C-alpha positions in Angstrom: 72.9 53.6 66.9 74.1 57.1 67.6 72.3 59.2 70.5 71.5 63.2 70.5 73.7 64.1 72.4 77.2 63.4 70.6 76.0 66.0 68.3 76.2 69.5 70.0 76.9 72.9 68.2 77.3 71.3 64.7 80.3 69.3 65.8 80.8 65.5 67.1 81.2 66.0 71.2 84.1 63.1 71.5 85.5 64.0 68.2 88.8 64.0 68.8 89.6 64.9 65.3 88.4 67.9 63.3 84.7 67.8 63.9 83.4 66.4 60.4 80.5 63.2 60.3 82.7 61.2 58.0 81.5 58.5 55.5 82.7 56.7 52.5 80.2 56.2 49.6 81.1 52.7 47.4 79.5 52.6 44.2 79.0 54.3 40.5 81.9 57.2 40.8 80.5 60.0 38.2 77.2 59.8 40.8 79.6 60.0 44.3 81.4 62.6 42.8 78.0 64.4 42.2 77.4 64.0 45.9 80.4 65.2 47.5 80.0 68.0 45.8 76.6 68.9 46.6 77.1 68.1 51.0 79.8 70.0 50.4 77.7 73.1 49.6 75.0 72.3 51.4 76.2 70.3 54.3 80.2 71.2 54.9 79.8 69.1 58.1 79.9 66.3 56.8 82.6 64.8 54.8 82.0 62.1 51.3 84.7 59.8 51.0 84.7 58.4 47.7 86.1 54.5 47.4 88.5 53.5 47.4 89.7 57.0 49.6 88.5 56.6 52.6 90.5 59.2 54.6 90.9 57.5 58.4 89.1 54.6 58.9 88.6 55.0 62.4 86.5 58.1 61.5 84.2 56.5 59.2 80.6 56.1 60.7 78.7 55.5 57.8 78.6 53.2 54.3 76.3 54.4 51.2 77.3 51.3 49.3 75.7 49.0 46.6 78.7 46.1 48.0 80.3 46.7 51.1 83.8 46.0 50.9 85.6 42.2 52.3 85.9 42.4 56.3 83.8 45.4 56.6 84.2 45.7 60.2 87.9 45.6 59.7 87.8 48.1 57.4 85.5 50.5 58.7 85.9 49.3 62.9 83.9 52.2 64.5 80.5 51.6 61.4 77.7 52.7 62.3 75.1 51.5 59.6 75.5 50.0 55.6 73.1 52.3 53.7 72.1 51.1 50.2 72.3 53.3 47.5 69.1 51.5 46.0 65.6 50.5 46.7 66.2 47.3 48.3 68.8 45.9 50.3 68.8 42.0 49.3 71.8 42.5 47.1 73.4 42.6 51.0 74.1 39.5 52.1 73.1 39.9 55.7 74.8 36.7 56.9 78.1 38.4 56.7 76.9 41.7 58.2 77.0 42.3 62.0 73.3 41.6 63.4 73.1 44.6 65.7 74.5 46.8 62.4 71.4 49.0 60.9 71.2 48.4 57.4 69.0 51.4 55.2 67.6 51.0 52.1 67.1 54.5 50.0 64.0 55.7 49.6 63.7 58.8 47.3 61.0 60.2 45.2 62.9 59.8 41.7 63.0 55.7 42.7 59.1 56.1 43.5 58.6 58.2 39.8 60.7 56.2 37.9 59.0 52.7 38.7 55.5 54.3 38.9 56.3 55.6 35.1 57.7 51.9 34.1 54.9 50.2 35.8 52.2 52.1 34.2 54.3 51.9 30.5 54.1 47.8 31.2 50.7 47.7 32.1 49.6 49.9 29.9 51.1 48.3 26.4 49.8 44.7 27.7 46.5 46.1 27.8 46.3 47.7 25.1 48.1 44.1 22.9 51.1 46.1 21.9 53.2 42.6 21.8 50.9 41.3 19.6 50.5 44.6 17.6 54.2 44.7 17.2 54.5 41.4 16.2 52.0 41.8 13.6 54.4 45.2 12.0 57.0 42.5 11.9 55.2 40.1 10.3 53.9 43.1 7.5 50.1 42.6 9.0 47.5 45.1 9.2 44.9 43.6 11.5 42.7 44.6 14.6 41.7 43.2 17.8 39.0 43.7 20.1 39.9 47.0 22.9 38.6 46.3 26.2 38.2 49.6 28.7 40.3 50.1 31.4 37.6 49.0 34.0 37.1 45.6 32.2 40.7 45.1 33.3 42.1 43.3 36.2 45.3 44.3 37.2 47.3 43.0 40.4 49.6 44.4 42.3 52.2 42.0 44.5 53.9 43.6 47.1 52.3 46.7 48.6 55.5 48.6 49.9 55.9 52.2 49.0 56.9 51.0 45.5 53.8 49.2 45.0 51.3 51.5 46.6 52.4 54.8 44.0 51.9 52.4 41.0 48.5 50.8 42.1 47.3 54.9 42.4 48.1 55.4 39.0 46.5 52.6 38.2 43.5 53.1 39.5 43.4 56.8 38.5 43.7 55.3 35.3 40.5 53.2 36.1 41.8 50.0 36.0 40.4 46.6 38.2 43.2 47.0 40.7 44.3 44.6 43.7 46.9 44.2 45.8 48.5 40.9 47.2 51.1 41.4 50.6 52.6 39.1 53.6 50.4 41.1 55.8 47.2 42.7 55.3 46.8 46.1 54.0 44.1 48.8 53.4 44.8 50.6 50.1 42.1 52.9 48.7 40.2 51.7 45.1 41.8 48.5 45.5 41.1 45.1 46.9 43.9 43.7 48.9 44.4 40.4 50.0 47.5 38.9 51.9 49.5 35.9 53.3 49.5 32.2 51.4 45.9 31.5 52.5 44.9 34.1 49.8 47.2 33.9 47.2 45.1 31.9 45.3 42.2 34.3 45.0 44.5 37.6 43.8 46.0 35.0 41.4 42.6 34.6 39.8 41.4 37.8 39.9 44.8 39.3 37.5 44.6 39.8 33.8 48.2 41.1 34.4 50.2 40.5 37.6 53.2 43.2 38.5 55.7 41.2 40.9 57.0 44.2 43.0 57.8 42.3 45.7 61.5 42.3 47.5 63.4 38.8 47.4 63.8 36.9 50.5 63.7 33.2 50.7 59.8 32.8 50.4 60.3 34.4 47.1 62.9 33.5 45.1 61.2 31.0 42.4 58.0 32.5 43.0 57.2 32.9 39.7 56.8 29.9 38.0 54.4 27.2 36.9 52.1 26.3 39.8 51.5 30.0 40.2 50.7 30.9 36.3 48.5 28.3 36.4 46.4 30.2 39.0 46.5 33.7 37.0 43.7 33.4 34.4 43.9 32.2 30.5 46.6 34.6 28.9 47.3 36.5 31.3 50.5 38.5 30.9 53.5 39.7 33.6 55.4 42.4 34.4 58.2 41.2 36.9 60.0 44.5 37.9 60.9 42.4 41.4 64.2 40.9 41.5 65.8 38.1 38.8 66.1 35.0 41.1 62.0 34.7 42.0 61.2 34.3 38.0 61.5 30.7 37.2 62.7 31.8 33.1 62.3 27.8 32.0 58.3 28.0 33.1 57.5 31.4 32.3 58.6 30.3 28.6 56.8 27.0 28.8 53.4 29.2 30.4 54.0 31.8 26.9 53.9 28.6 24.2 51.3 26.4 26.1 49.6 30.3 25.6 48.5 30.3 30.0 50.3 33.4 29.9 50.1 36.3 26.5 53.3 37.8 27.3 55.4 39.5 29.7 57.2 42.7 30.4 61.2 41.9 32.2 63.1 44.0 33.6 65.5 42.4 36.2 66.9 38.9 35.2 69.2 36.1 37.0 71.8 36.6 36.0 72.4 40.2 34.5 73.1 40.8 32.0 71.5 37.8 30.7 73.7 35.6 28.0 74.2 35.7 24.5 71.4 33.6 22.8 69.4 33.5 25.8 66.0 33.0 24.5 64.1 36.3 26.7 66.8 37.9 23.3 65.0 37.6 20.5 61.1 36.2 21.8 58.2 37.5 20.2 56.2 37.7 23.9 58.7 39.2 25.8 59.6 42.7 26.4 63.0 42.7 28.1 65.0 45.7 29.2 67.9 46.1 31.3 66.6 46.9 34.3 65.8 50.4 33.8 62.6 50.2 35.9 63.6 52.4 38.8 67.3 53.6 39.4 68.8 56.3 41.9 68.3 59.9 40.4 71.7 62.0 41.6 69.8 65.2 42.9 66.3 63.7 45.1 68.6 60.9 46.4 71.7 63.0 48.1 69.1 65.0 49.8 67.5 62.2 50.7 70.5 60.7 52.2 70.9 64.4 53.6 67.6 63.7 55.4 68.6 60.2 57.0 72.3 61.7 57.8 70.2 64.7 60.2 68.3 61.8 61.9 71.2 59.8 62.8 73.1 63.0 64.0 69.4 63.1 65.9 69.0 59.8 67.0 66.1 59.3 65.1 65.5 56.2 63.2 66.8 56.4 59.2 64.0 55.9 56.6 64.3 52.4 55.0 65.7 50.7 57.9 65.4 47.5 57.2 63.7 44.2 59.7 66.5 42.2 59.0 64.8 39.4 60.1 62.3 39.8 57.5 64.6 40.9 55.0 62.4 44.3 53.7 
């Protein structure tokens, strides 16, 4: 990581070139062009190059990307860090990256707000039995069903990072009986928290609506399966906004067919997009969206990026630095 004494009086002290900080953006081009213009106005000492125009590769210190190029360090021999344009970094194959290369995920208010909105929409829709009412509409049936208050509905969130905690704060404010589960202990106001594999079963039995916001790791791959569903209350519902490979799709379909689960809201799949004819497309108890729960917002994201670049220049840890051992 760069040390603080490299940045002095607005220039890179040991840079024999143009005195600018050079970074490369490799993702959606329209957003990249906006970021380039925004940084030119607000941080003229930072030069953002949009892939494949990388400028002088020897000068590039940071790469901001959804996926890095092959032979990353050959392409950018002086690269100091890899920054994700998304809320996660599990799309990166960490085994192919230098072990000492810092990897940073995007933390910005637009991503968080988007996830809070989506989880709230999904939980409220499931709570008010909307999948059933939409099925009745298609069948031209006019039939009411008993309504439970929010305080009578138990919502469990798996994954208590920034997104999970923000979603729970909103759900608590709406009056839901909220619980949370994470790998390590947490304390959240108004939320009963469980942690570790030994407490997972107790958490699941208290989850009428289960929200998955876990990162993708070896331990969470395939976690949403028959064994886990069996520990939920009968008729429970699922909101899957984590990562596609966490869900065993055949097990979900079986749980819906048996009535173990009543409905599911699915925003992430494996693969993406799903192929034509996949059962999820037409399933009456599944709401399917194309990975839109939380999307990087152009303006707030570039401001968050600049804040991290300034931290980097000062020799401070960047926000969102992942633990390479845990993968998030």
